[in-house]
PALOFI-946265 format. One line per 8 residues: their letters; for each residue x, y, z of N, C-alpha, C. Coordinates in steps of 0.2 Angstrom, whole numbers. Atoms other than C-alpha are relative to their C-alpha. Example, Ala and Ser with C-alpha at 12.3 -4.5 7.8 and 13.67 -1.06 7.14 Angstrom:
as> 4:-6:0:62:-22:39:4:6:0 ~ -4:-6:-1:68:-5:36:-4:5:3
This chain:
mtvttqgp> -3:-6:-2:96:-41:104:-4:4:5 ~ 3:-4:-5:92:-31:120:0:7:-3 ~ 1:-7:3:85:-14:115:0:5:6 ~ 0:-5:-5:90:1:126:-4:5:-2 ~ 5:-5:0:76:13:129:1:6:5 ~ -2:-5:-5:85:25:141:4:5:-4 ~ -4:-5:2:91:42:136:7:1:3 ~ -7:-2:-3:108:50:140:0:1:8
egatrtye> 0:-2:-8:102:55:158:-4:-6:3 ~ 3:5:-3:93:39:161:-8:0:-1 ~ 8:-1:1:75:45:156:-2:-5:-6 ~ 3:5:5:64:33:146:0:4:-7 ~ 0:-3:7:66:37:127:-7:1:-2 ~ 7:-2:2:51:45:119:0:-1:-8 ~ 0:1:7:45:42:101:-6:4:-3 ~ 6:-3:4:33:50:88:0:-3:-7
vrtygcqm> 1:3:7:26:41:72:-4:5:-4 ~ 4:-5:4:21:53:58:-2:-4:-6 ~ 3:4:5:10:45:45:-3:3:-6 ~ 2:-3:6:7:49:27:-4:-6:-4 ~ 3:5:5:-6:40:15:-6:-3:3 ~ 6:3:-1:-19:27:17:-1:-3:6 ~ 2:4:-6:-28:17:30:5:-5:2 ~ -5:5:-2:-16:3:29:6:3:3
nvhdserl> -6:-3:-3:-2:15:33:-2:2:7 ~ 2:-2:-7:-12:22:48:0:-6:4 ~ 0:6:-4:-15:4:54:7:-2:1 ~ -7:2:-1:4:0:51:3:5:6 ~ -3:-4:-5:8:15:62:-2:-2:7 ~ 2:3:-7:-3:8:76:5:-5:2 ~ -4:6:-2:8:-7:75:7:3:2 ~ -6:-2:-2:24:3:75:0:3:7
sglledag> 1:-2:-7:18:12:90:0:-5:5 ~ 1:5:-4:14:-4:98:7:-4:1 ~ -7:3:0:32:-11:94:4:4:4 ~ -4:-5:-4:40:4:101:-1:0:8 ~ 2:1:-7:30:3:117:2:-6:3 ~ -2:6:-3:33:-15:119:7:-1:1 ~ -7:0:-1:51:-12:118:2:5:5 ~ -1:-4:-6:50:1:132:0:8:-2
yvrapdge> 1:-7:1:48:18:123:-7:2:2 ~ 7:-3:-1:34:30:127:-1:5:-5 ~ 1:-5:5:25:42:116:2:7:3 ~ -2:-7:-2:32:60:117:-6:4:1 ~ 6:-4:-2:20:72:125:-1:5:-6 ~ 1:-5:5:12:85:113:5:6:1 ~ -4:-6:0:24:99:109:7:-1:2 ~ -7:2:-2:40:90:115:4:-4:-5
tpdvvvfn> -4:4:5:54:84:104:1:-7:2 ~ -1:7:-2:55:65:104:7:-2:-1 ~ -6:3:1:70:55:105:0:-4:-7 ~ 1:4:6:64:44:90:-6:3:-4 ~ 6:-2:5:54:51:75:0:-6:-5 ~ 1:5:5:47:38:63:-4:2:-5 ~ 4:-2:6:41:42:46:-3:-6:-3 ~ 3:5:4:28:30:39:-3:3:-7
tcavrena> 1:-4:6:28:35:21:-5:-3:-5 ~ 4:2:6:17:34:5:4:2:-6 ~ -4:-1:6:24:33:-12:-5:1:-6 ~ 5:-1:5:8:36:-22:0:6:-4 ~ 1:-6:3:7:54:-25:7:3:-2 ~ -6:-3:3:19:64:-35:5:4:4 ~ -4:-4:-5:25:75:-21:2:-4:6 ~ -2:4:-6:28:61:-9:7:1:2
dnrlygnl> -7:-1:-1:47:62:-11:2:7:3 ~ -2:-7:-2:48:81:-9:-3:1:7 ~ 3:-1:-6:37:80:6:4:-3:6 ~ -5:4:-5:48:67:15:6:4:1 ~ -6:-3:-1:64:75:11:0:7:3 ~ 1:-6:-3:58:92:16:-1:0:8 ~ 0:1:-7:53:86:33:6:-3:3 ~ -6:2:-3:69:77:35:5:5:1
ghlrpikm> -4:-6:0:78:93:31:-1:4:6 ~ 2:-4:-5:68:102:44:3:-3:7 ~ -2:3:-6:73:89:57:8:0:1 ~ -8:1:0:92:89:53:3:4:6 ~ -4:-4:-5:97:104:64:-3:-2:7 ~ 3:2:-6:85:98:78:4:-6:3 ~ -4:6:-2:94:81:78:7:2:2 ~ -7:-2:-2:111:89:78:1:3:7
aregmqia> -1:-3:-6:107:98:93:-3:-4:6 ~ 3:4:-6:99:84:103:4:-7:0 ~ -4:6:0:111:70:108:-5:-6:1 ~ 3:7:0:105:52:104:-7:0:-3 ~ 6:1:4:90:57:94:1:-4:-7 ~ 0:4:6:86:45:80:-6:1:-5 ~ 5:-1:5:76:46:64:-1:-6:-4 ~ 1:6:4:68:31:55:-5:1:-5
vggclaqk> 4:-1:6:60:30:38:-3:-7:-2 ~ 3:6:3:48:16:33:-6:1:-4 ~ 6:0:5:33:12:22:2:0:-7 ~ -1:2:7:31:12:4:5:4:-4 ~ -6:-4:3:43:26:-1:6:-3:2 ~ -6:3:-2:56:18:9:1:-7:-3 ~ 0:6:4:52:1:0:3:2:-7 ~ -2:-2:7:55:10:-16:7:3:0
dqgeivrr> -7:-4:1:70:22:-13:5:-4:4 ~ -5:4:-4:79:10:0:6:5:2 ~ -6:-3:-2:97:16:2:0:7:-3 ~ 0:-7:2:93:32:-8:-1:5:5 ~ 3:-4:-5:85:39:7:7:2:4 ~ -6:-1:-4:102:38:17:5:4:-4 ~ -4:-4:5:111:45:2:-2:7:0 ~ 3:-6:0:100:60:1:0:4:7
apwvdvvf> 1:-2:-7:98:62:20:4:-4:5 ~ -4:4:-3:113:55:28:-1:0:8 ~ 1:-1:-8:107:60:46:-6:-5:2 ~ 5:5:-1:93:46:44:4:-6:3 ~ -3:5:-3:97:32:56:-2:-7:-2 ~ 3:6:2:85:18:50:-4:1:-6 ~ 4:1:5:77:13:34:-3:-7:-1 ~ 3:7:0:65:-1:34:-6:0:-5
gthnigsl> 6:0:5:51:-7:21:-6:-2:3 ~ 7:2:-1:33:-13:20:0:-7:3 ~ 0:7:-1:38:-31:23:3:-2:7 ~ -4:2:-7:48:-30:40:-1:6:5 ~ 1:-5:-5:40:-17:51:2:-2:7 ~ -2:2:-6:43:-28:65:7:0:2 ~ -8:-1:-1:62:-25:64:2:7:3 ~ -2:-7:-2:61:-7:69:4:1:6
pvllerar> -4:-1:-6:66:-8:87:7:-3:0 ~ -7:3:1:81:-19:83:4:4:-4 ~ -3:-4:4:86:-8:69:2:6:3 ~ -2:-6:-4:86:7:80:6:-1:5 ~ -5:2:-5:97:-2:93:7:-1:-4 ~ -6:2:4:109:-8:79:3:7:-2 ~ -3:-6:2:111:10:73:3:4:5 ~ -3:-4:-6:114:17:90:7:-3:2
iaeeaqve> -6:3:-2:127:4:94:6:1:-6 ~ -5:-1:5:136:5:77:1:7:-2 ~ -1:-8:2:134:24:75:0:0:-7 ~ 1:0:7:129:21:57:-7:-2:-2 ~ 7:1:2:113:20:47:-1:-8:-1 ~ 2:7:1:104:3:46:-5:0:-6 ~ 5:0:6:95:0:29:-2:-8:-1 ~ 2:7:1:85:-16:29:-7:0:-4
ikesletf> 6:1:4:72:-20:15:-1:-7:-2 ~ 2:7:2:64:-37:13:-4:0:-6 ~ 3:0:6:57:-42:-4:-7:-4:1 ~ 6:3:-1:43:-52:4:-2:0:7 ~ 3:-1:-7:32:-52:20:3:-5:4 ~ -3:4:-5:41:-59:35:-5:-3:4 ~ 5:3:-4:26:-61:46:-6:5:-1 ~ 6:-4:1:8:-55:44:0:6:5
pstlptkr> -1:-5:-4:8:-38:52:-5:0:6 ~ 5:0:-5:-8:-41:63:3:-5:6 ~ -3:4:-6:3:-53:74:4:4:4 ~ -4:-5:-4:13:-38:80:-3:4:5 ~ 3:-4:-5:10:-28:95:-3:6:-3 ~ 3:-5:3:-2:-14:91:-3:5:6 ~ 3:-6:-4:-7:3:100:-5:3:-4 ~ 6:-3:4:-24:7:94:-1:7:2
esayaawv> 1:-7:-1:-27:25:91:-7:2:3 ~ 7:-1:-2:-46:23:95:-2:-5:5 ~ 3:5:-5:-55:15:110:-6:-3:-2 ~ 7:3:1:-71:12:101:0:-2:-8 ~ 1:3:7:-67:9:82:7:-2:-2 ~ -6:3:1:-53:-1:75:1:-3:-8 ~ -1:3:7:-45:-6:58:2:-8:2 ~ -2:7:0:-43:-25:55:2:-2:-7
aisvgcnn> -3:2:6:-32:-30:41:-2:-7:-1 ~ 1:7:2:-38:-46:32:4:-2:-5 ~ -4:2:5:-26:-46:18:5:6:-1 ~ -5:-5:2:-10:-36:12:2:-2:-7 ~ -2:1:7:-4:-34:-6:-5:0:-5 ~ 5:-1:6:-12:-34:-23:2:-4:-6 ~ -1:4:6:-13:-45:-38:-1:3:-6 ~ 1:-3:6:-18:-32:-50:6:4:-3
tctfcivp> -6:-3:3:-7:-22:-62:-3:7:-3 ~ 2:-6:3:-16:-5:-64:6:4:-2 ~ -6:-4:3:-5:6:-75:2:6:4 ~ -1:-6:-4:-6:21:-63:3:-1:7 ~ -1:2:-7:-2:12:-47:7:-3:1 ~ -7:3:-2:15:8:-39:-1:-4:6 ~ 1:4:-6:7:0:-24:2:-8:0 ~ -1:7:0:8:-18:-29:7:-2:0
slrgkekd> -8:1:1:27:-17:-33:3:1:7 ~ -3:-1:-6:29:-11:-15:-3:-4:6 ~ 3:4:-5:17:-21:-5:0:-7:-2 ~ -1:7:2:19:-37:-15:-7:-3:-2 ~ 6:4:2:6:-51:-20:-4:0:6 ~ 5:0:-5:-10:-53:-10:2:-6:5 ~ 0:5:-6:-8:-62:7:-6:0:4 ~ 6:0:-4:-24:-67:16:1:-3:7
rrpgdvlg> 0:4:-6:-26:-71:34:-6:-5:0 ~ 5:5:0:-36:-86:39:-6:4:4 ~ 6:-3:-3:-54:-81:44:0:-1:8 ~ 0:0:-8:-52:-88:62:4:5:3 ~ -4:-6:-3:-38:-76:65:-3:6:0 ~ 4:-6:0:-48:-62:59:-5:1:5 ~ 6:0:-5:-63:-66:69:3:0:7 ~ -3:0:-6:-52:-69:84:3:7:2
eirtlvdq> -2:-7:-2:-44:-52:83:-6:5:1 ~ 6:-4:-1:-62:-44:81:-3:-1:7 ~ 3:1:-7:-68:-53:97:4:3:5 ~ -4:-3:-5:-53:-47:106:-1:7:1 ~ 1:-7:0:-56:-29:101:-7:1:3 ~ 6:-1:-3:-74:-30:106:0:-1:7 ~ -1:1:-7:-69:-37:123:3:6:3 ~ -3:-6:-3:-59:-21:125:-4:6:-1
gvlevtll> 4:-6:0:-73:-10:121:-2:2:-7 ~ 2:-2:7:-73:-8:102:-7:-2:-2 ~ 7:2:2:-90:-7:94:0:1:-8 ~ 0:-1:7:-85:-3:76:7:-3:-3 ~ -6:2:3:-72:-12:65:-1:2:-8 ~ -1:-1:7:-66:-8:47:5:-5:-3 ~ -4:5:3:-60:-23:37:4:3:-6 ~ -5:-3:5:-44:-18:27:3:-5:-5
gqnvntyg> -3:4:5:-37:-25:11:2:4:-6 ~ -1:-4:6:-29:-18:-4:-5:-1:-5 ~ 6:2:3:-43:-27:-13:-4:-4:4 ~ 2:4:-6:-53:-32:2:-5:-5:-3 ~ 4:5:2:-66:-42:-8:3:-5:-4 ~ -3:6:2:-54:-53:-16:3:-5:5 ~ -2:4:-6:-50:-60:1:-2:-7:-1 ~ 1:7:1:-49:-79:0:3:-3:-6
vefgdrla> -3:3:6:-40:-80:-16:6:-4:1 ~ -6:4:-1:-24:-86:-8:-2:-7:3 ~ 2:7:-3:-33:-101:1:-6:-3:-4 ~ 5:4:4:-45:-105:-13:-7:1:1 ~ 7:-1:-2:-61:-98:-7:-3:7:-3 ~ 1:-6:3:-68:-85:-19:-7:3:3 ~ 6:-2:-3:-84:-83:-8:2:2:8 ~ -3:-1:-7:-73:-80:8:-2:7:3
fgkllrac> 2:-6:-3:-77:-62:10:-7:1:2 ~ 7:0:-2:-96:-63:10:-1:-4:6 ~ 1:4:-6:-94:-77:23:3:3:6 ~ -3:-4:-5:-83:-66:33:-4:5:3 ~ 4:-5:-2:-95:-52:33:-6:-3:4 ~ 5:3:-4:-109:-64:39:2:-3:7 ~ -2:2:-6:-98:-71:52:1:6:5 ~ 0:-6:-4:-95:-53:59:-7:1:3
gdvdgler> 7:-1:-3:-114:-53:62:-1:-4:6 ~ 1:5:-6:-112:-67:75:5:2:6 ~ -5:-2:-6:-99:-57:86:-4:4:4 ~ 4:-4:-5:-109:-51:101:4:6:2 ~ -3:-6:-2:-106:-33:105:3:4:-6 ~ -2:-4:5:-100:-28:88:-6:3:-4 ~ 6:-3:2:-112:-15:82:1:3:-8 ~ -1:-3:7:-104:-8:65:6:-4:-3
vrftsphp> -5:3:4:-94:-17:52:0:4:-7 ~ -1:-3:6:-87:-8:37:6:-3:-4 ~ -6:3:3:-74:-13:24:2:5:-6 ~ -2:-4:6:-63:-4:11:7:-3:-2 ~ 5:-2:5:-60:-5:-3:-1:-5:-5 ~ 1:5:5:-68:-17:-15:2:2:-7 ~ -1:-1:7:-63:-19:-33:-6:-2:-4 ~ 6:2:4:-77:-18:-45:0:-6:-4
aaftddvi> 0:6:5:-71:-32:-56:-1:-7:4 ~ 1:6:-4:-72:-44:-41:-6:0:5 ~ 6:-2:-4:-88:-37:-33:-6:-5:-2 ~ 5:6:1:-101:-52:-32:-6:1:4 ~ 7:-1:-3:-119:-53:-28:0:-3:7 ~ 0:3:-7:-115:-64:-12:2:5:5 ~ -2:-5:-4:-107:-49:-5:-5:5:1 ~ 6:-5:-1:-122:-38:-8:-5:-3:4
aamaetpn> 5:3:-4:-133:-51:0:3:0:7 ~ -3:0:-7:-121:-52:15:-1:7:3 ~ 1:-7:-3:-122:-33:17:-7:1:2 ~ 7:-1:-1:-141:-33:16:-3:-4:5 ~ 3:5:-5:-144:-48:27:4:0:7 ~ -4:0:-6:-131:-45:41:-1:7:4 ~ 2:-6:-3:-138:-32:53:6:5:2 ~ -5:-5:-2:-121:-25:59:5:2:-6
vmhqlhmp> -4:-2:5:-114:-23:42:-3:6:-3 ~ 3:-6:2:-117:-5:37:-1:1:-8 ~ 2:-1:7:-126:0:21:4:6:-3 ~ -4:-5:3:-111:10:15:5:-4:-4 ~ -5:3:5:-100:6:0:5:5:-3 ~ -5:-5:4:-84:15:-6:3:-5:-5 ~ -3:5:6:-80:7:-23:3:5:-5 ~ -4:-4:5:-67:16:-34:-3:-1:-7
lqsgsdrv> 2:0:8:-73:20:-52:6:2:-4 ~ -6:-2:3:-57:29:-57:-1:4:-7 ~ 2:-4:6:-65:34:-74:-6:-4:-3 ~ 7:3:3:-82:32:-83:1:-2:-7 ~ -2:1:7:-73:30:-100:2:-7:-1 ~ -3:6:0:-71:12:-105:7:0:-4 ~ -6:-1:3:-57:17:-116:6:1:5 ~ -5:-2:-5:-48:25:-102:1:-6:5
lkamrrsy> 0:6:-5:-52:10:-90:4:-5:-3 ~ -4:5:4:-44:-2:-103:8:3:1 ~ -7:-3:-1:-28:10:-103:2:-1:7 ~ -2:0:-7:-28:10:-84:1:-8:2 ~ 0:7:-1:-29:-9:-85:-4:-2:6 ~ 5:1:-5:-44:-9:-74:-5:-5:-4 ~ 3:6:4:-53:-26:-78:-8:0:1 ~ 7:-1:0:-71:-19:-78:-2:6:-5
rsdrylgi> 2:-6:5:-81:-7:-89:-6:4:4 ~ 5:-5:-4:-94:7:-84:-6:-4:1 ~ 7:4:-1:-109:-5:-87:0:-4:6 ~ 0:4:-5:-103:-17:-75:0:4:7 ~ 0:-5:-6:-99:-3:-62:-7:2:2 ~ 7:-2:-1:-117:4:-64:-4:-6:2 ~ 4:5:-2:-124:-13:-63:1:-2:7 ~ -1:1:-7:-116:-16:-46:-4:5:4
iervraam> 3:-5:-4:-123:0:-40:-8:-1:0 ~ 7:1:0:-140:-4:-46:-2:-6:4 ~ 2:6:-5:-140:-21:-37:1:2:7 ~ -1:-2:-7:-133:-13:-21:-6:4:2 ~ 5:-5:-2:-147:0:-21:-7:-4:0 ~ 5:5:0:-160:-14:-25:-1:-3:6 ~ 0:3:-6:-155:-23:-10:0:4:6 ~ 0:-5:-5:-152:-8:1:-1:7:-2
pdaaistd> 2:-6:2:-161:7:-4:3:6:3 ~ -3:-5:-3:-153:17:9:7:1:0 ~ -8:1:1:-135:13:4:3:7:-2 ~ -4:-6:2:-123:28:4:6:-3:-4 ~ -6:2:5:-110:25:-11:4:5:-1 ~ -5:-5:2:-94:34:-13:5:-3:-4 ~ -4:2:5:-80:33:-25:6:4:-1 ~ -6:-4:2:-63:39:-32:0:0:-7
iivgfpge> -1:-1:8:-60:46:-49:6:4:-1 ~ -6:-3:3:-44:51:-58:-2:4:-6 ~ 1:-4:6:-45:66:-70:7:1:-3 ~ -6:-1:4:-33:68:-84:5:-5:-1 ~ -4:5:2:-26:51:-86:3:0:-7 ~ -3:-1:7:-14:50:-101:-5:-2:-6 ~ 4:2:5:-24:50:-117:-7:2:1 ~ 7:-2:-1:-40:56:-109:-3:6:-4
teedfqqt> 3:-5:4:-51:66:-121:-6:3:3 ~ 6:-3:-3:-65:78:-118:-6:-5:-1 ~ 6:5:0:-77:64:-124:1:-5:6 ~ -1:5:-6:-69:52:-111:-2:3:6 ~ 2:-4:-6:-71:65:-98:-8:1:1 ~ 7:-1:0:-89:68:-103:-4:-7:2 ~ 2:6:-2:-92:49:-101:1:-1:8 ~ -1:0:-7:-85:50:-83:-6:4:3
ldvvrqsr> 5:-4:-3:-97:64:-79:-7:-3:-1 ~ 7:3:1:-112:54:-86:0:-6:5 ~ 0:5:-6:-107:39:-74:-1:3:6 ~ 1:-3:-6:-106:51:-60:-8:2:1 ~ 7:-2:0:-124:58:-64:-4:-6:2 ~ 4:6:-1:-131:40:-65:1:-3:7 ~ -2:4:-6:-122:34:-49:-3:4:6 ~ 3:-4:-6:-128:48:-37:4:-1:6
fanaftfq> -4:2:-6:-113:46:-26:-1:5:6 ~ 1:-4:-6:-115:52:-8:6:5:0 ~ -6:-4:1:-97:59:-11:5:-4:-4 ~ -6:3:4:-82:56:-22:6:4:1 ~ -7:-3:-1:-64:59:-20:4:0:-6 ~ -2:-1:6:-57:66:-35:7:3:0 ~ -7:-2:0:-39:68:-40:2:1:-7 ~ -3:-1:6:-29:75:-54:6:-4:-1
ysirpgtp> -5:5:1:-18:62:-62:7:4:0 ~ -7:-2:0:1:64:-58:4:-5:-1 ~ -5:5:2:15:55:-65:4:-3:6 ~ -3:4:-5:22:41:-54:6:-4:-3 ~ -5:4:3:39:35:-59:0:-7:2 ~ 0:7:-1:40:17:-61:-6:-4:-2 ~ 7:2:2:22:15:-67:0:0:-8 ~ 0:0:7:18:11:-85:-4:6:-3
aatmdgqv> 3:-6:2:7:26:-86:4:6:0 ~ -4:-6:-1:21:38:-82:4:1:-7 ~ -3:-1:7:28:35:-100:-4:-1:-6 ~ 5:0:6:12:34:-110:0:6:-4 ~ 1:-6:4:9:46:-124:-6:3:2 ~ 6:-4:-1:-4:59:-123:-1:3:7 ~ 0:-3:-6:0:66:-106:-4:7:0 ~ 5:-5:1:-14:79:-103:3:6:3
pkavvqer> -3:-6:-2:-9:97:-101:-3:2:7 ~ 2:-2:-6:-10:104:-83:-7:4:0 ~ 5:-5:0:-22:118:-87:-7:-4:-2 ~ 6:4:2:-34:105:-96:-3:-4:6 ~ 2:5:-6:-34:93:-81:-3:4:5 ~ 3:-5:-5:-37:108:-69:-7:2:-2 ~ 6:-3:2:-52:114:-79:-5:-6:1 ~ 5:6:-1:-60:96:-80:-1:-2:7
yerlvalq> 0:2:-7:-56:93:-62:-5:5:4 ~ 5:-5:-3:-66:109:-57:-7:-2:-2 ~ 7:1:2:-81:104:-67:-2:-7:3 ~ 2:7:-4:-81:86:-59:-2:2:7 ~ 1:-2:-7:-80:94:-42:-6:3:1 ~ 6:-4:-1:-94:106:-45:-6:-5:-1 ~ 5:4:1:-105:92:-52:-1:-4:6 ~ 1:5:-6:-102:80:-37:-2:4:6
eeisween> 2:-5:-5:-104:95:-25:-8:0:0 ~ 7:0:1:-121:97:-32:-4:-6:2 ~ 4:6:-2:-126:79:-31:1:-2:7 ~ -1:1:-8:-119:77:-13:-5:4:4 ~ 4:-5:-4:-129:92:-7:-7:-3:-1 ~ 7:2:2:-145:85:-16:-1:-7:4 ~ 1:6:-4:-142:68:-8:0:1:8 ~ 1:-1:-7:-139:75:9:-6:3:2
kkqtgrtl> 7:-3:-1:-155:85:8:-5:-5:2 ~ 5:5:-1:-164:69:7:0:-3:8 ~ -1:3:-7:-158:65:25:-4:5:5 ~ 3:-5:-4:-167:81:32:-6:-3:3 ~ 6:3:-3:-180:75:45:1:-7:2 ~ -1:7:-1:-173:58:46:3:-1:7 ~ -2:2:-7:-169:49:63:7:-4:-2 ~ -7:4:1:-150:43:63:3:-1:7
evliaege> -4:1:-6:-140:35:76:8:2:-1 ~ -6:-3:2:-123:44:77:5:-3:6 ~ -5:2:-4:-107:36:84:5:6:2 ~ -4:-6:-2:-98:51:94:7:-2:-1 ~ -7:2:2:-80:52:88:4:6:2 ~ -5:-5:-1:-65:62:92:3:3:-7 ~ -4:-3:6:-57:74:79:-4:0:-6 ~ 4:0:6:-72:73:67:-2:7:-2
grkddath> 3:-7:1:-78:91:70:6:5:2 ~ -5:-5:-2:-64:104:69:-2:6:3 ~ 3:-6:-3:-75:118:74:-4:-2:6 ~ 5:1:-5:-84:109:88:1:4:6 ~ -1:-4:-6:-76:119:102:-4:7:-1 ~ 3:-6:2:-82:135:93:-7:0:0 ~ 7:1:1:-99:129:89:-4:-3:5 ~ 3:3:-6:-102:120:105:-4:-6:-2
rlsgraad> 4:6:2:-107:104:96:5:-6:1 ~ -3:6:0:-102:86:96:0:-2:-8 ~ 0:3:6:-98:76:80:1:-7:0 ~ 0:8:0:-99:58:74:-2:-2:-7 ~ 2:3:6:-104:47:60:-6:-4:1 ~ 6:4:1:-121:40:55:2:-7:-2 ~ -2:7:3:-122:21:50:2:0:-7 ~ -3:0:7:-119:26:32:6:4:-1
srlvhlaa> -6:-4:0:-104:36:37:0:7:-1 ~ 1:-7:1:-111:53:34:2:3:6 ~ -2:-4:-5:-103:66:45:-6:4:3 ~ 6:-3:-3:-116:73:58:3:4:5 ~ -2:-4:-6:-113:88:69:-7:1:4 ~ 7:0:-4:-126:88:83:1:5:6 ~ 0:-4:-6:-131:98:98:4:-3:6 ~ -4:3:-5:-119:96:113:-5:-3:5
vdarpgdm> 4:4:-5:-126:83:125:5:-4:5 ~ -4:4:-4:-119:72:139:2:-6:-3 ~ -2:6:4:-110:60:128:7:0:-1 ~ -8:1:1:-92:53:126:1:-3:-7 ~ -2:4:6:-83:47:111:-1:-7:1 ~ 2:7:-1:-89:30:108:-7:-2:2 ~ 7:1:-1:-107:33:114:-4:1:-6 ~ 5:0:5:-122:32:103:-5:5:1
vtvevtya> 5:-5:-1:-133:47:101:-5:0:-6 ~ 5:0:5:-150:46:91:-2:8:-1 ~ 1:-7:2:-154:63:82:-5:0:-5 ~ 4:-1:6:-166:70:70:4:6:-4 ~ -4:-5:4:-157:79:55:-4:6:-1 ~ 4:-6:1:-162:97:54:3:5:-6 ~ -3:-4:6:-150:104:40:5:-4:-3 ~ -4:4:4:-140:97:26:5:5:-4
aphhlvad> -5:-4:4:-124:104:18:4:-6:-4 ~ -3:5:5:-114:95:4:4:-5:3 ~ -5:5:-3:-101:87:16:-2:-2:7 ~ 1:2:-6:-110:86:32:-8:1:2 ~ 7:-1:-2:-127:85:41:0:4:7 ~ 1:-3:-6:-133:95:56:-6:-2:4 ~ 6:3:-4:-144:88:70:-1:4:6 ~ 1:-4:-6:-150:101:82:-5:-3:5
kvldvrrt> 5:3:-4:-164:89:89:3:-7:2 ~ -3:6:-2:-156:75:100:-6:-4:4 ~ 5:4:-2:-168:61:104:2:-5:6 ~ -2:5:-5:-158:49:115:8:0:0 ~ -7:1:-1:-141:46:122:1:-7:3 ~ -1:7:-3:-135:28:124:8:-1:2 ~ -7:1:-2:-119:26:134:2:-7:-1 ~ -2:7:3:-109:11:128:7:-2:4
ragdawea> -7:3:-3:-94:0:134:6:4:-4 ~ -6:-3:4:-84:9:120:1:7:3 ~ 0:-6:-4:-88:26:129:4:-1:6 ~ -4:2:-6:-82:18:145:8:-1:-1 ~ -7:1:2:-66:12:136:4:6:-1 ~ -3:-6:1:-63:29:130:2:4:6 ~ -1:-4:-6:-65:37:147:5:-3:4 ~ -5:4:-4:-54:24:155:7:3:-3
rqgrpatg> -6:-2:3:-40:30:143:2:7:2 ~ -1:-7:-2:-42:48:149:3:0:8 ~ -2:0:-7:-37:42:167:-5:2:5 ~ 5:-1:-4:-54:45:174:-5:-5:1 ~ 6:5:-1:-68:34:181:-5:2:-5 ~ 5:-2:5:-83:33:169:-6:3:4 ~ 5:-4:-5:-94:46:178:-5:3:-4 ~ 6:-3:4:-104:53:163:1:7:-1
navslgmp> -1:-7:1:-96:70:162:0:1:-8 ~ 0:-2:7:-99:79:145:7:2:-2 ~ -7:-1:3:-84:81:133:-1:5:-6 ~ 0:-4:6:-79:93:120:5:-3:-5 ~ -4:4:5:-72:86:104:4:4:-5 ~ -3:-5:4:-62:100:97:8:-2:-1 ~ -7:1:0:-45:92:100:2:-4:-6 ~ -2:3:6:-35:87:85:3:-7:1
sigrpapa> -3:7:-1:-33:68:88:-4:-5:-5 ~ 3:5:4:-38:52:79:-6:-3:3 ~ 6:4:-4:-55:45:83:-2:-6:-4 ~ 1:6:4:-64:32:72:4:0:-6 ~ -4:0:6:-55:27:57:-3:5:-5 ~ 2:-6:4:-55:42:46:-3:-2:-6 ~ 2:2:6:-66:41:31:4:3:-6 ~ -3:-3:6:-55:52:20:7:2:3
pessdgcs> -7:-2:-1:-36:52:25:3:2:-6 ~ -4:-3:6:-23:59:14:-1:-6:-6 ~ 2:5:5:-27:50:-3:5:1:-5 ~ -5:1:5:-19:46:-19:-3:0:-7 ~ 3:1:7:-21:45:-38:-1:-8:-1 ~ 0:7:2:-17:26:-38:-5:-4:3 ~ 4:4:-4:-29:19:-26:-5:3:3 ~ 6:-3:-3:-44:21:-16:2:5:5
vlsplgn> -1:-5:-5:-45:37:-5:-1:-3:6 ~ 1:2:-7:-53:28:9:5:-5:1 ~ -6:4:-1:-39:16:7:4:0:-7 ~ -4:0:6:-26:20:-7:4:-7:0 ~ -3:7:-1:-23:1:-7:1:-4:-6 ~ -1:4:6:-21:-3:-25:-6:-3:-3 ~ 6:3:3:-39:-5:-30:-3:5:-5
């Protein structure tokens, strides 16, 4: 089908993609943008009403439904007043609710699921011609999403999906039923994509998977993930490799060795704990216990003493007692996380935990949550203070420092992913700046002493996107845009915050 991308007066139709949820959704939205631009649409300028609005939704948090329908309600009068405007809803909530979306919001034109994002341009055209909503949900993956056109949000850092889906059955998580069983890409395809990205200027990649370290299970190689990390070390020009998020039950020593022995694999690990109580972990159907988790951390730190480790924790899971919660606090104290993303359990219809006995009262959950946050805040600050006086190489990024304009600073990420605000220098997003840390706060470092600025191909690629030659002009990083893959996008109860991907 030929897709029409001209508006009523012949102008090229514009689009906007609104993303909720995890890194997998952020990466899917890059593909949705690529599909639309490949079909002839152009991104709507900031502040202008687009011809097509696409919601890429999350189904993990309790208020996901309310948030979507509230936004759809806000758009209804705008659509009624704008001839030819279309609204599409995709992602996990669309996979779950399917036709219910059109029933509750009949002004929606297209509903598509997690398995057929490549159908969006054709579905928009069908809806335009038929003048009725098009709902298309597939129960299995049509094509691996990485084969689709992609418009990358960052010139210097990129997501690379190595698998989709999840084979686990955690009782709090709805993601496996919406994303399906794990499907793995072949290593050659993954490495080919990485080399292409590096040729385009990218110097940091984050490998994505619902359970990234079970990569290879589909093609029968349980050591495939460690091998892939080592292979990334052979890609010329690739300076930083990260991954998110591994499942503790499948975390093996060969991966630790690959992290320690591959120079461009960062000494950073985000590994969800969820609870420090073995009884709660069993109820969650998490196939590890606290001793195993702590053992992994011990071995990681033995191999990489400078490793920064972060986690996710759910407070108030059904049946959690004060004793269970104290066990979580004990594991947090022993683990010395650089940071932890903590969530109050919320009921997710369709999950086994939603109907469990022993739902914890909201007031109790809130009080425990505040105690956990206070403890982790103290630990994070103590761990960050250890960075004072150290020399770090910082990848300058867009959108990391919300106050950079006011404070006249640049911001970026150290090798271990700590956020660093540094003195303003002649550097662009994608450039590397060597600094000495002069101050530590719980959630960031400050570096007033700049030792070196290294201009990079990634910085050149960023500058080329701005429509200017690579001249070396200084930049301010206060604009609200997406830079390197964000370390903490909107998160969830059910999955990892760095990627609420079902682990």
